[in-house]
C-alpha positions as CSV (number, residue, x, y, z in Angstrom):
1,M,-12.3,-14.6,6.8
2,G,-15.5,-15.6,5.2
3,E,-18.4,-15.5,7.5
4,V,-20.9,-18.2,8.3
5,V,-22.8,-19.4,11.3
6,E,-23.4,-23.0,12.2
7,D,-26.1,-24.4,10.1
8,G,-26.9,-27.4,12.1
9,S,-25.9,-29.9,9.5
10,A,-23.8,-31.8,12.0
11,I,-26.6,-31.9,14.7
12,P,-28.5,-35.3,14.6
13,P,-32.2,-35.3,13.8
14,P,-34.5,-34.4,16.7
15,R,-36.5,-37.2,18.5
16,H,-40.2,-36.8,18.8
17,G,-41.6,-35.7,22.1
18,V,-39.5,-34.0,24.7
19,D,-36.4,-33.7,22.7
20,S,-38.0,-31.8,19.8
21,E,-38.2,-28.5,21.6
22,A,-34.7,-28.8,23.1
23,Q,-33.3,-29.6,19.7
24,A,-35.1,-26.6,18.2
25,I,-33.3,-24.4,20.7
26,Q,-29.9,-26.0,20.1
27,Q,-30.3,-25.6,16.3
28,G,-28.6,-22.5,14.6
29,P,-30.7,-19.6,13.6
30,P,-32.4,-19.8,10.2
31,M,-31.0,-18.6,6.9
32,Q,-32.5,-15.2,7.3
33,M,-30.2,-14.4,10.1
34,Q,-27.0,-15.7,8.6
35,Y,-26.1,-12.7,6.6
36,N,-26.6,-10.5,9.8
37,S,-23.0,-10.9,11.3
38,P,-21.9,-8.4,14.0
39,S,-23.4,-5.0,13.7
40,L,-23.1,-1.9,15.8
41,S,-21.9,-3.5,19.0
42,R,-18.2,-4.2,19.5
43,N,-19.1,-7.3,21.5
44,P,-18.9,-10.3,19.2
45,L,-21.2,-12.5,21.3
46,L,-24.9,-12.1,20.8
47,L,-27.1,-12.5,23.8
48,S,-28.0,-16.2,24.1
49,A,-31.4,-15.5,25.5
50,E,-32.4,-13.5,22.4
51,R,-31.0,-16.3,20.2
52,N,-32.9,-19.0,22.0
53,E,-36.2,-17.2,21.9
54,D,-35.8,-16.4,18.2
55,A,-35.0,-20.1,17.5
56,V,-38.0,-21.3,19.4
57,N,-40.4,-19.0,17.6
58,R,-39.3,-20.2,14.2
59,T,-38.5,-23.9,14.7
60,Q,-40.4,-24.8,11.6
61,K,-38.7,-22.3,9.4
62,S,-35.3,-23.4,10.8
63,S,-35.8,-26.9,9.5
64,Q,-36.4,-25.5,6.0
65,A,-33.3,-23.5,6.3
66,T,-31.3,-26.5,7.2
67,N,-32.5,-28.3,4.1
68,F,-31.6,-25.3,2.1
69,L,-28.1,-25.1,3.4
70,T,-25.6,-27.8,2.2
71,P,-22.3,-26.3,2.9
72,L,-20.3,-29.4,3.6
73,G,-20.2,-30.4,0.1
74,T,-19.2,-27.1,-1.5
75,P,-15.7,-26.4,-2.6
76,I,-15.5,-23.1,-0.8
77,R,-16.3,-24.7,2.5
78,K,-13.6,-27.4,1.8
79,A,-11.1,-24.7,0.8
80,I,-11.4,-22.6,4.0
81,Q,-13.0,-25.0,6.4
82,L,-15.2,-22.4,8.1
83,T,-18.4,-23.4,9.6
84,K,-18.6,-20.8,12.4
85,L,-19.0,-17.0,12.5
86,D,-15.7,-15.3,13.2
87,P,-16.2,-13.2,16.4
88,Q,-13.3,-11.1,15.5
89,D,-15.2,-9.4,12.6
90,A,-17.1,-7.3,15.3
91,W,-13.8,-5.8,16.4
92,L,-12.4,-4.8,13.0
93,P,-13.1,-1.5,11.3
94,I,-14.5,-2.9,8.0
95,T,-17.1,-5.0,9.6
96,E,-17.6,-3.4,13.0
97,S,-20.8,-1.8,11.7
98,R,-23.2,-3.2,9.3
99,N,-26.0,-0.6,8.9
100,G,-24.9,0.6,5.6
101,N,-27.3,1.1,2.6
102,A,-27.3,2.0,-1.1
103,Y,-26.6,5.7,-0.3
104,Y,-23.4,4.7,1.6
105,A,-22.4,2.4,-1.3
106,A,-22.7,5.3,-3.8
107,F,-20.8,7.7,-1.6
108,H,-17.9,5.2,-1.0
109,T,-17.8,4.2,-4.6
110,L,-17.8,7.7,-5.9
111,C,-15.2,8.8,-3.5
112,S,-12.8,5.9,-4.4
113,G,-13.7,5.9,-8.2
114,I,-13.1,9.6,-8.9
115,G,-9.9,11.3,-7.8
116,I,-6.4,12.2,-8.7
117,Q,-6.1,9.3,-11.2
118,A,-8.6,11.1,-13.6
119,L,-6.4,14.2,-13.7
120,I,-3.7,12.4,-15.8
121,L,-6.1,10.7,-18.3
122,P,-5.2,13.3,-21.0
123,V,-1.5,12.3,-20.6
124,A,-2.5,8.8,-21.9
125,F,-4.1,10.3,-24.9
126,T,-0.9,12.1,-25.9
127,I,0.6,8.6,-26.6
128,L,-2.4,6.8,-27.9
129,G,-4.1,9.5,-29.8
130,W,-7.8,10.2,-30.3
131,T,-8.9,6.9,-31.7
132,W,-7.0,4.4,-29.6
133,G,-7.5,6.6,-26.6
134,M,-11.2,6.7,-26.8
135,I,-11.3,3.0,-27.6
136,S,-9.1,2.1,-24.7
137,L,-11.0,4.3,-22.2
138,T,-14.4,2.9,-23.3
139,V,-13.3,-0.8,-23.2
140,A,-11.7,-0.3,-19.8
141,F,-14.8,1.3,-18.4
142,I,-17.1,-1.5,-19.6
143,W,-14.6,-4.1,-18.6
144,Q,-14.1,-2.9,-15.0
145,L,-17.9,-2.4,-14.7
146,Y,-18.5,-6.1,-15.6
147,T,-15.9,-7.3,-13.0
148,L,-17.4,-5.0,-10.4
149,W,-20.8,-6.7,-11.0
150,V,-19.0,-10.1,-10.5
151,L,-17.6,-9.1,-7.3
152,V,-21.0,-7.9,-6.0
153,K,-22.5,-11.3,-6.9
154,L,-19.7,-13.3,-5.3
155,H,-19.8,-11.4,-2.0
156,E,-22.2,-13.8,-0.5
157,S,-22.9,-17.4,-1.1
158,A,-26.6,-18.5,-1.4
159,E,-25.5,-22.1,-0.7
160,T,-23.5,-21.6,2.4
161,G,-24.6,-18.3,3.8
162,M,-21.0,-17.1,3.9
163,R,-20.0,-13.5,3.4
164,Y,-16.7,-12.5,2.0
165,S,-16.1,-9.1,3.5
166,R,-12.6,-8.6,2.1
167,Y,-11.1,-9.0,-1.4
168,L,-8.3,-11.2,0.0
169,Q,-10.8,-13.5,1.8
170,L,-12.7,-14.3,-1.4
171,F,-9.6,-15.0,-3.3
172,S,-8.1,-17.2,-0.7
173,A,-11.5,-19.0,-0.3
174,T,-11.5,-19.6,-4.0
175,F,-8.0,-20.6,-4.8
176,G,-6.5,-21.4,-1.4
177,E,-4.8,-19.5,1.4
178,K,-1.3,-19.9,-0.2
179,M,-2.4,-18.7,-3.6
180,G,-4.1,-15.8,-2.0
181,K,-1.0,-14.6,-0.2
182,L,1.1,-15.2,-3.4
183,F,-1.0,-13.4,-6.0
184,A,-3.4,-11.2,-4.3
185,L,-1.9,-9.9,-1.0
186,F,0.8,-7.7,-2.5
187,P,-1.4,-6.1,-5.3
188,I,-4.2,-5.3,-2.9
189,M,-1.9,-3.8,-0.1
190,Y,0.2,-2.1,-2.7
191,L,-2.9,-0.6,-4.3
192,S,-4.1,0.8,-1.0
193,G,-0.7,2.0,0.1
194,G,0.5,3.3,-3.2
195,T,-2.7,5.3,-3.8
196,C,-2.3,6.9,-0.3
197,V,1.2,7.9,-1.2
198,A,-0.1,9.5,-4.5
199,L,-2.8,11.2,-2.6
200,I,-0.1,12.8,-0.2
201,I,1.9,14.0,-3.1
202,V,-1.0,15.5,-4.9
203,G,-2.6,16.9,-1.8
204,G,0.5,18.3,-0.4
205,S,1.4,20.0,-3.7
206,T,-2.0,21.4,-4.1
207,M,-1.9,22.8,-0.6
208,K,1.2,24.7,-1.6
209,L,-0.6,26.1,-4.7
210,F,-3.7,27.0,-2.8
211,F,-1.5,28.9,-0.3
212,Q,0.2,30.8,-3.1
213,I,-3.1,31.8,-4.6
214,V,-4.8,32.8,-1.3
215,C,-1.7,34.4,0.4
216,G,0.5,35.4,-2.5
217,H,1.5,38.6,-1.0
218,C,1.6,37.6,2.6
219,S,4.7,38.3,4.6
220,A,4.6,34.8,6.1
221,K,7.5,32.6,4.9
222,P,6.0,29.8,2.6
223,L,6.5,26.2,3.4
224,T,8.5,23.8,1.3
225,T,6.8,21.1,-0.7
226,V,7.9,18.5,1.8
227,E,6.4,20.5,4.7
228,W,3.1,20.7,2.9
229,Y,3.2,17.0,2.5
230,L,3.6,16.7,6.3
231,V,0.8,19.2,6.8
232,F,-1.5,17.1,4.5
233,T,-0.4,13.9,6.3
234,C,-1.3,15.3,9.7
235,A,-4.8,16.3,8.6
236,A,-5.3,12.8,7.1
237,V,-4.1,11.1,10.2
238,V,-6.4,13.1,12.4
239,L,-9.4,12.2,10.2
240,S,-8.4,8.5,10.1
241,Q,-9.3,8.2,13.7
242,L,-13.0,7.6,12.8
243,P,-13.6,4.1,13.9
244,N,-15.0,2.1,11.0
245,L,-16.0,2.2,7.4
246,N,-19.6,3.3,7.9
247,S,-18.5,6.1,10.1
248,I,-16.7,7.7,7.2
249,A,-19.8,7.7,4.9
250,G,-20.1,11.5,5.4
251,V,-16.5,12.0,4.6
252,S,-16.9,9.9,1.5
253,L,-19.9,12.1,0.5
254,I,-17.8,15.2,0.9
255,G,-15.1,13.6,-1.1
256,A,-17.4,12.6,-3.9
257,V,-19.0,16.1,-4.1
258,T,-15.6,17.8,-4.3
259,A,-14.3,15.3,-6.9
260,I,-17.3,15.9,-9.1
261,G,-16.8,19.6,-8.6
262,Y,-13.1,19.9,-9.5
263,C,-13.4,17.5,-12.4
264,T,-16.2,19.5,-13.8
265,M,-14.5,22.9,-13.2
266,M,-11.3,21.7,-14.8
267,W,-12.7,20.5,-18.1
268,M,-15.1,23.5,-18.3
269,I,-12.1,26.0,-17.7
270,S,-10.1,24.2,-20.3
271,V,-12.8,24.2,-22.9
272,T,-14.1,27.7,-22.3
273,E,-10.5,29.1,-22.5
274,G,-10.1,27.4,-25.8
275,R,-7.2,25.4,-27.4
276,L,-3.7,26.5,-26.9
277,D,-1.7,27.8,-29.8
278,G,0.3,25.1,-31.7
279,V,-1.6,22.2,-30.2
280,S,-1.0,19.0,-32.0
281,Y,-3.0,15.8,-31.6
282,D,-0.5,13.5,-33.3
283,P,0.6,10.7,-31.0
284,I,4.1,11.4,-29.5
285,K,6.6,9.2,-31.2
286,E,9.7,7.9,-29.6
287,E,13.0,7.5,-31.5
288,D,13.6,4.0,-30.1
289,N,11.0,1.4,-30.9
290,M,11.3,-0.3,-27.5
291,A,10.7,3.0,-25.8
292,M,7.7,3.7,-28.0
293,I,6.3,0.2,-27.0
294,F,6.7,0.9,-23.3
295,S,5.3,4.4,-23.6
296,V,2.1,3.0,-25.2
297,L,1.9,0.4,-22.4
298,N,2.5,2.9,-19.8
299,A,-0.4,4.9,-21.3
300,L,-2.6,1.9,-20.9
301,G,-1.5,1.6,-17.4
302,I,-2.6,5.2,-16.7
303,I,-6.1,4.3,-18.1
304,A,-6.2,1.2,-15.9
305,F,-5.0,3.4,-13.0
306,A,-8.1,5.5,-13.6
307,F,-10.4,2.6,-12.8
308,R,-9.4,1.6,-9.3
309,G,-11.4,0.8,-6.3
310,H,-12.3,-2.9,-6.9
311,N,-10.1,-3.7,-4.0
312,L,-12.7,-2.0,-1.8
313,T,-15.9,-3.3,-3.4
314,L,-16.4,-6.3,-1.1
315,E,-15.3,-4.1,2.0
316,I,-18.1,-1.6,1.1
317,Q,-20.7,-4.3,0.5
318,A,-19.7,-5.8,4.0
319,T,-21.0,-2.8,5.8
320,M,-24.6,-3.7,4.7
321,P,-27.1,-6.0,6.4
322,S,-28.1,-8.9,4.5
323,T,-31.0,-11.4,4.6
324,E,-32.2,-14.2,2.6
325,K,-35.0,-12.1,1.2
326,K,-33.0,-8.9,0.9
327,P,-29.4,-9.9,0.1
328,S,-26.8,-7.1,0.3
329,K,-26.2,-7.4,-3.5
330,I,-29.4,-5.5,-4.3
331,P,-28.7,-2.2,-2.5
332,M,-25.0,-2.5,-3.4
333,W,-25.6,-2.7,-7.1
334,R,-28.1,0.0,-7.0
335,G,-25.6,2.3,-5.4
336,V,-22.9,1.2,-7.9
337,K,-24.9,1.9,-10.9
338,V,-25.6,5.5,-9.8
339,A,-22.0,6.1,-8.8
340,Y,-20.6,4.8,-12.1
341,L,-23.0,6.9,-14.2
342,I,-21.6,9.9,-12.4
343,I,-18.1,8.6,-12.7
344,A,-18.5,8.3,-16.5
345,M,-19.9,11.8,-16.7
346,C,-16.8,13.0,-15.0
347,L,-14.0,10.9,-16.6
348,F,-14.9,11.1,-20.2
349,P,-15.4,14.8,-20.4
350,L,-12.2,15.4,-18.5
351,A,-10.2,13.2,-20.7
352,I,-11.6,14.5,-23.9
353,G,-11.8,18.2,-22.9
354,G,-8.3,18.1,-21.5
355,Y,-6.8,16.5,-24.5
356,W,-8.7,18.9,-26.9
357,A,-7.5,21.9,-25.1
358,Y,-3.8,21.0,-24.5
359,G,-3.0,18.2,-26.8
360,H,0.6,17.1,-26.6
361,K,1.3,20.0,-24.3
362,I,-0.4,18.5,-21.3
363,P,2.1,18.2,-18.5
364,A,3.2,14.6,-17.8
365,N,3.4,15.2,-14.0
366,G,0.1,16.5,-12.6
367,G,-1.9,16.4,-15.8
368,M,-4.8,18.6,-15.7
369,L,-4.1,20.2,-12.4
370,T,-0.6,21.4,-13.5
371,A,-2.0,22.5,-17.0
372,I,-4.7,24.7,-15.4
373,Y,-2.2,26.7,-13.4
374,Q,0.5,26.7,-16.1
375,Y,-1.6,27.9,-19.0
376,H,-4.6,29.6,-17.3
377,G,-3.2,30.9,-14.1
378,R,-3.4,34.5,-15.2
379,D,-6.6,34.5,-17.3
380,T,-8.8,32.6,-14.9
381,S,-10.3,34.1,-11.7
382,Q,-8.1,33.6,-8.7
383,A,-11.2,32.6,-6.7
384,V,-12.0,29.8,-9.2
385,L,-8.5,28.5,-9.1
386,A,-8.5,28.6,-5.2
387,L,-11.8,26.8,-5.2
388,T,-10.5,24.1,-7.6
389,S,-7.4,23.6,-5.4
390,L,-9.5,23.4,-2.3
391,F,-11.7,20.7,-3.9
392,V,-8.7,18.7,-4.8
393,I,-7.3,18.9,-1.2
394,I,-10.6,17.9,0.4
395,N,-11.1,15.0,-2.0
396,A,-7.4,13.7,-1.5
397,V,-8.0,13.8,2.4
398,S,-11.3,12.0,2.0
399,S,-10.0,9.4,-0.4
400,F,-7.1,8.6,1.9
401,Q,-9.5,7.5,4.5
402,I,-11.3,4.8,2.4
403,Y,-8.1,3.6,0.7
404,G,-6.3,3.3,4.1
405,M,-9.1,1.4,5.6
406,P,-8.0,-2.0,4.4
407,M,-4.6,-1.4,5.8
408,F,-6.1,-0.3,9.2
409,D,-8.2,-3.4,9.1
410,D,-5.3,-5.7,8.4
411,M,-3.1,-4.1,11.1
412,E,-5.9,-4.5,13.7
413,S,-6.6,-8.0,12.7
414,K,-3.2,-9.0,13.6
415,Y,-3.7,-7.7,17.1
416,T,-7.2,-9.3,17.5
417,K,-5.9,-12.7,16.5
418,W,-3.0,-12.5,18.8
419,K,-4.8,-11.1,21.9
420,N,-8.3,-12.4,21.1
421,K,-9.8,-9.0,22.1
422,P,-10.7,-5.7,20.5
423,C,-7.9,-3.3,19.6
424,P,-7.7,-0.6,22.3
425,W,-8.4,3.0,21.1
426,W,-4.8,4.2,21.7
427,L,-3.3,1.3,19.8
428,R,-5.7,1.8,16.9
429,S,-4.7,5.5,16.8
430,G,-1.1,4.4,16.7
431,F,-1.6,2.0,13.9
432,R,-3.2,4.6,11.8
433,A,-0.7,7.2,12.6
434,M,2.2,4.8,11.7
435,F,0.5,4.0,8.4
436,G,-0.1,7.7,7.5
437,Y,3.6,8.9,8.3
438,G,4.9,5.8,6.6
439,C,3.2,6.9,3.4
440,F,4.6,10.4,4.0
441,F,8.2,9.1,4.0
442,V,7.6,7.2,0.8
443,A,6.0,10.3,-0.8
444,V,9.1,12.4,0.1
445,A,11.3,9.6,-1.4
446,I,9.3,9.2,-4.7
447,P,8.0,12.8,-5.4
448,F,6.7,12.0,-9.0
449,L,3.2,10.8,-10.1
450,G,2.8,10.7,-13.8
451,S,5.4,7.9,-14.4
452,L,4.3,6.1,-11.2
453,A,0.7,6.0,-12.3
454,G,1.4,3.4,-15.0
455,L,3.3,1.1,-12.6
456,I,0.4,1.3,-10.0
457,G,-2.1,0.8,-12.8
458,G,-0.1,-2.3,-13.9
459,I,-0.2,-3.8,-10.4
460,A,-3.9,-3.0,-10.1
461,V,-4.8,-4.6,-13.4
462,P,-5.4,-8.2,-12.1
463,V,-7.4,-7.0,-9.1
464,T,-9.7,-5.0,-11.2
465,F,-9.8,-6.9,-14.6
466,A,-8.5,-10.5,-14.1
467,Y,-9.0,-12.0,-10.7
468,P,-12.8,-11.5,-10.5
469,C,-13.3,-13.4,-13.9
470,F,-11.2,-16.3,-12.6
471,M,-13.1,-16.4,-9.3
472,W,-16.4,-16.4,-11.2
473,L,-15.2,-19.5,-13.2
474,K,-14.1,-21.3,-10.0
475,V,-17.1,-20.6,-7.8
476,K,-20.0,-20.5,-10.3
477,K,-18.6,-23.1,-12.7
478,P,-20.4,-21.9,-15.8
479,K,-21.1,-24.5,-18.5
480,K,-18.0,-25.3,-20.5
481,Y,-17.8,-23.5,-23.9
482,S,-20.8,-21.3,-22.9
483,L,-20.8,-17.5,-23.3
484,M,-20.0,-16.9,-19.7
485,W,-17.3,-19.5,-19.8
486,W,-15.7,-17.9,-23.0
487,L,-16.1,-14.4,-21.6
488,N,-14.6,-14.9,-18.2
489,W,-11.6,-16.9,-19.6
490,G,-10.9,-14.3,-22.3
491,L,-11.1,-11.4,-19.9
492,G,-9.1,-13.2,-17.2
493,L,-6.3,-14.2,-19.5
494,S,-6.2,-10.8,-21.2
495,G,-6.1,-9.1,-17.9
496,T,-3.3,-11.3,-16.6
497,V,-1.1,-10.7,-19.8
498,L,-1.9,-7.0,-19.7
499,S,-0.7,-6.8,-16.1
500,V,2.6,-8.4,-16.9
501,V,3.4,-6.1,-19.8
502,L,2.1,-3.0,-17.9
503,I,4.3,-3.7,-14.9
504,A,7.3,-4.1,-17.1
505,A,6.4,-0.9,-19.0
506,G,5.8,1.0,-15.8
507,V,9.3,-0.1,-14.4
508,Y,10.9,0.9,-17.6
509,V,9.3,4.3,-17.6
510,V,10.1,5.0,-14.0
511,I,13.8,4.1,-14.6
512,D,14.5,5.0,-18.3
513,T,12.6,8.3,-18.5
514,A,14.7,9.4,-15.4
515,P,12.1,10.3,-12.8
516,C,14.5,8.8,-10.3
517,K,17.3,11.1,-11.6
518,K,14.9,14.0,-11.5
519,A,13.9,13.2,-7.9
520,V,17.6,13.1,-7.0
521,A,18.4,16.3,-8.7
522,S,15.3,17.9,-7.1
523,M,16.5,16.6,-3.7
524,Q,19.9,18.1,-4.4
525,G,18.3,21.5,-5.2
526,Y,16.1,21.3,-2.1
527,L,19.1,20.5,0.2
528,E,21.0,23.4,-1.4
529,E,17.9,25.6,-0.7
530,V,17.3,24.6,2.9
531,G,20.6,23.2,3.9
532,H,22.3,24.7,6.9
533,F,25.8,23.8,5.9
534,A,26.4,26.2,3.0
535,K,29.9,26.9,4.2
536,L,32.7,24.5,5.0
537,D,32.9,23.9,8.7
538,P,36.5,24.3,9.9
539,Q,35.8,21.8,12.6
540,E,35.5,19.1,10.0
541,A,39.2,18.7,10.0
542,W,39.2,17.9,13.6
543,L,36.7,15.1,13.6
544,P,37.6,11.4,13.0
545,I,35.2,11.0,10.1
546,T,36.4,13.9,8.0
547,E,39.8,14.4,9.4
548,S,41.4,12.5,6.6
549,R,40.0,12.7,3.0
550,N,42.6,10.6,1.2
551,G,40.3,7.6,0.7
552,N,39.7,5.8,-2.6
553,A,37.5,3.1,-4.0
554,H,39.6,0.4,-2.5
555,Y,39.0,1.9,1.1
556,S,35.3,2.3,0.2
557,A,35.1,-1.4,-0.7
558,F,36.9,-2.5,2.5
559,H,34.7,-0.5,4.8
560,T,31.5,-1.4,2.9
561,L,32.4,-5.3,3.1
562,S,33.4,-5.1,6.7
563,S,30.1,-3.4,7.7
564,G,27.9,-5.3,5.2
565,I,28.9,-8.8,6.0
566,G,28.9,-10.0,9.7
567,F,27.0,-11.9,12.3
568,Q,23.6,-10.8,11.0
569,A,24.1,-13.1,8.0
570,L,24.4,-16.2,10.2
571,V,20.6,-16.0,11.2
572,L,19.3,-15.7,7.7
573,P,18.4,-19.4,7.5
574,L,16.0,-19.0,10.4
575,A,13.9,-16.6,8.3
576,F,13.7,-19.4,5.6
577,T,12.4,-21.9,8.2
578,T,9.3,-19.6,8.4
579,L,9.0,-18.2,4.9
580,G,9.9,-21.4,2.9
581,W,12.0,-21.5,-0.3
582,V,9.9,-19.4,-2.5
583,W,9.1,-16.5,-0.2
584,G,12.5,-16.7,1.4
585,V,14.3,-16.2,-1.9
586,I,11.9,-13.6,-3.0
587,C,12.2,-11.5,0.1
588,L,15.9,-11.9,0.3
589,S,16.2,-10.8,-3.3
590,L,13.8,-7.9,-2.9
591,A,15.6,-6.7,0.2
592,F,18.9,-6.9,-1.6
593,I,17.8,-4.8,-4.5
594,W,15.9,-2.4,-2.3
595,Q,18.9,-1.6,0.0
596,L,21.2,-1.3,-3.1
597,Y,18.8,1.3,-4.6
598,T,18.6,3.3,-1.3
599,L,22.5,3.1,-1.1
600,W,22.7,4.5,-4.5
601,L,20.2,7.3,-3.5
602,L,22.5,8.3,-0.5
603,I,25.5,8.5,-2.7
604,Q,23.9,11.0,-5.1
605,P,23.1,13.9,-2.8
606,H,26.4,13.6,-0.9
607,D,27.9,16.2,-3.2
608,S,25.9,19.1,-4.4
609,E,26.5,21.5,-7.2
610,S,27.3,24.3,-4.9
611,G,30.0,22.4,-3.2
612,M,28.2,21.2,0.0
613,R,29.1,17.7,1.3
614,Y,26.9,16.0,3.7
615,S,29.4,13.8,5.5
616,R,27.0,12.2,8.1
617,Y,23.6,10.7,7.7
618,L,22.1,12.9,10.4
619,R,23.3,16.1,8.7
620,L,21.6,15.0,5.3
621,S,18.5,14.3,7.3
622,M,18.5,17.7,9.0
623,A,19.1,19.4,5.7
624,A,16.2,17.6,4.0
625,F,13.5,17.9,6.7
626,G,14.8,20.7,8.9
627,E,16.9,20.7,12.0
628,R,14.0,19.7,14.4
629,L,12.2,17.1,12.2
630,G,15.6,15.7,11.1
631,K,16.7,15.1,14.7
632,L,13.3,13.9,15.7
633,L,13.2,11.2,13.0
634,A,16.9,10.3,12.5
635,L,18.9,10.9,15.6
636,F,17.7,8.1,17.7
637,P,17.6,5.3,15.0
638,I,21.2,6.3,13.9
639,M,22.6,6.3,17.4
640,Y,20.7,3.2,18.4
641,L,21.9,1.4,15.3
642,S,25.5,2.2,16.0
643,G,25.3,1.5,19.7
644,G,23.1,-1.5,19.5
645,T,25.3,-3.1,16.9
646,C,28.4,-2.6,19.1
647,V,26.6,-4.2,22.0
648,T,25.7,-7.2,19.9
649,L,29.3,-7.5,18.5
650,I,30.5,-7.6,22.2
651,M,28.0,-10.4,22.9
652,I,28.9,-12.3,19.8
653,G,32.6,-11.7,20.0
654,G,32.9,-12.5,23.8
655,G,30.8,-15.7,23.4
656,T,32.9,-16.8,20.4
657,M,36.1,-16.2,22.4
658,K,34.9,-18.6,25.1
659,I,34.1,-21.3,22.5
660,F,37.5,-20.7,20.8
661,F,39.2,-21.1,24.2
662,Q,37.3,-24.4,24.9
663,I,38.3,-25.8,21.5
664,G,41.8,-24.7,21.7
665,C,42.5,-25.7,25.3
666,E,40.1,-28.6,25.6
667,N,40.8,-30.5,28.9
668,E,44.6,-30.1,28.7
669,C,44.9,-26.6,30.2
670,S,45.1,-26.2,33.9
671,V,43.9,-22.6,33.6
672,K,40.5,-21.9,35.0
673,S,38.0,-20.9,32.2
674,L,36.7,-17.5,32.3
675,S,32.9,-16.8,32.6
676,V,31.0,-15.4,29.7
677,V,30.9,-11.8,31.2
678,E,34.7,-12.0,31.7
679,W,35.1,-12.8,28.0
680,Y,32.9,-9.8,27.2
681,V,35.5,-7.8,29.1
682,V,38.4,-9.2,27.2
683,F,36.7,-8.5,23.8
684,T,35.8,-5.0,24.9
685,C,39.4,-4.3,26.0
686,L,40.7,-5.4,22.6
687,A,38.1,-3.3,20.9
688,T,39.0,-0.3,22.9
689,I,42.7,-0.6,22.1
690,L,42.0,-0.7,18.4
691,A,39.5,2.2,18.8
692,Q,42.6,4.4,19.5
693,L,43.2,4.8,15.7
694,P,42.6,8.3,14.9
695,N,40.1,8.4,12.0
696,L,38.1,6.4,9.5
697,N,40.8,6.2,6.9
698,S,43.2,4.9,9.4
699,I,41.2,1.7,10.0
700,A,41.0,0.8,6.3
701,G,43.4,-2.1,6.9
702,F,41.3,-3.5,9.7
703,S,38.2,-3.2,7.6
704,L,40.1,-5.2,5.0
705,V,40.9,-7.8,7.5
706,G,37.3,-7.8,8.8
707,A,36.0,-8.1,5.3
708,I,38.3,-11.2,4.4
709,T,37.4,-13.0,7.7
710,A,33.7,-12.4,7.3
711,S,33.7,-13.7,3.7
712,S,35.9,-16.6,4.3
713,G,33.9,-17.6,7.5
714,G,30.6,-17.3,5.7
715,A,31.9,-19.4,2.6
716,K,33.3,-22.0,5.0
717,A,29.9,-22.3,6.9
718,W,28.2,-22.5,3.6
719,L,30.4,-25.2,2.2
720,E,30.2,-27.3,5.3
721,G,26.5,-26.9,5.8
722,P,25.3,-29.6,3.3
């Protein structure tokens, strides 16, 4: 939420004499204190005695401050209707500590502004070429620096004294809460979560390279890539236990130093080793015009992805103290200027030097990091390669902390609003571990970065390039047709259009260039490498799932329909009562497409080239993650899903049997009605009798009957509903 304390505008004017001193005590603190929201203490309530003494000593100044504040007439105050300081800000990790300074701002900005995204900048040049590559990179740098300046200016309002400590709060205060959730919530959360996933992919892969360099001749069995992802995630989760944003300033400093180090080392190695033989700088041409257009747009998305971190700007500035005389925007902008001077000195040489050295031969996945090992792994000192890898790992772990902080803050805010008290340490640790390992599972499912970067960049475009311009127009209201009016409208609209086309291009590249197919192929190869079921188990012929293998597409449709349509569909309208039409339809459509995609994924690795078949979900999980990890992660959810569904079916079926008896018999039957529990027993007995059928194929007919009854029942309920 935006932050403001009571300004006393609703308090009647003091009477002369006795009431003047009492009124001075009741009046809110002067403007100088309004930016000093909760600091080091986790207690949101300031000592009343100190407040009263401070107010008495500055009664005359407070009257001037009251005249200075006119919040009730401002559009932001009307939009969010906040007139008091939110005490929960003292409990959340972003605003828990407010003793930041320009150095901290520079550290955080450098750590979030330089990183893995810079390594794939030369990949964009292979599509755009020298001229358009340099133009796009320069324009993007200037553009995002301007929008960063806009965000720094909008962080605190001189009229109301409010501070917007989170990007979403400023957007919601400007355009309304519904607009904020609709247009800003997903890009901000996706940018944080997607970046953390990419960090796990790069960090885990680099850990594997580092181990190969340092311990190439060790007798120890090397870990697989997925296992290195897990090692990286564990390190990131342990480090994420630091309580708040200011507490990770040292971590951000280390991350910034290592980022500068490996960026400099990479472009220097590439340049000193010279150009590769047969390097071409002609832009890569696609045979299909549509594919060429999307490739160009994806390259622009990669450049946009390089300039991320705007979703953290307000959060970083929120860690600073602010007064009327010394607002937080002064040290914040000072730190940002230094940080982005260093960022420019890293990104431009890396893009130019990398493209000059490798040209069209730069690897699409991994960019400079892969190129260094692929082309100079034997010529370059192993110590230099190991140090470069170590720098990448340290920077990835450090960047994970600052990009995960908005997610930590959001999860803890849900608890503080619900319980109205600080989040306990054990729950805070649980939230952060849950987020970290959730990113790990996504990283395992999507182990490609180059194609994904364009999509992440497209989603990040409005946060970085468009929304700040629109917020400036709404809040500052520049004179119509003035320079600032034209500038912000032009940049805002351009950023919006660019975002739409980049997202479309990113989705096209992810699907059409077959990274999904490569991921499935790599997963199949991995399963063949680590699977424990290389030979056909003779016991398969004795078990009900694999006893009969004469199924066909019809049987598959019957079973899928029977299991896919059921009682769970009956409660879908309840979700719409909370979400409404727009979000209800969006969520339902996304969930349908998502589960259809994951269903397709499960079908692909079922049969491998070596002849292995993974006939049970648990076996596939154990083959993919190892026996122990597979059982730990998948055994309980699978068994609980099967058993829990059967329990629910007994409850639904038994309850419906009672209703059916009441409808059919009404008051004419002399038979005593059974209780609900007795109907449960009747349903269970029928289910147990049918369960005597030997195997999965033998119940295909019952699945057909179940599918027909579920479809007809749902259609009848839908038709009779209106």
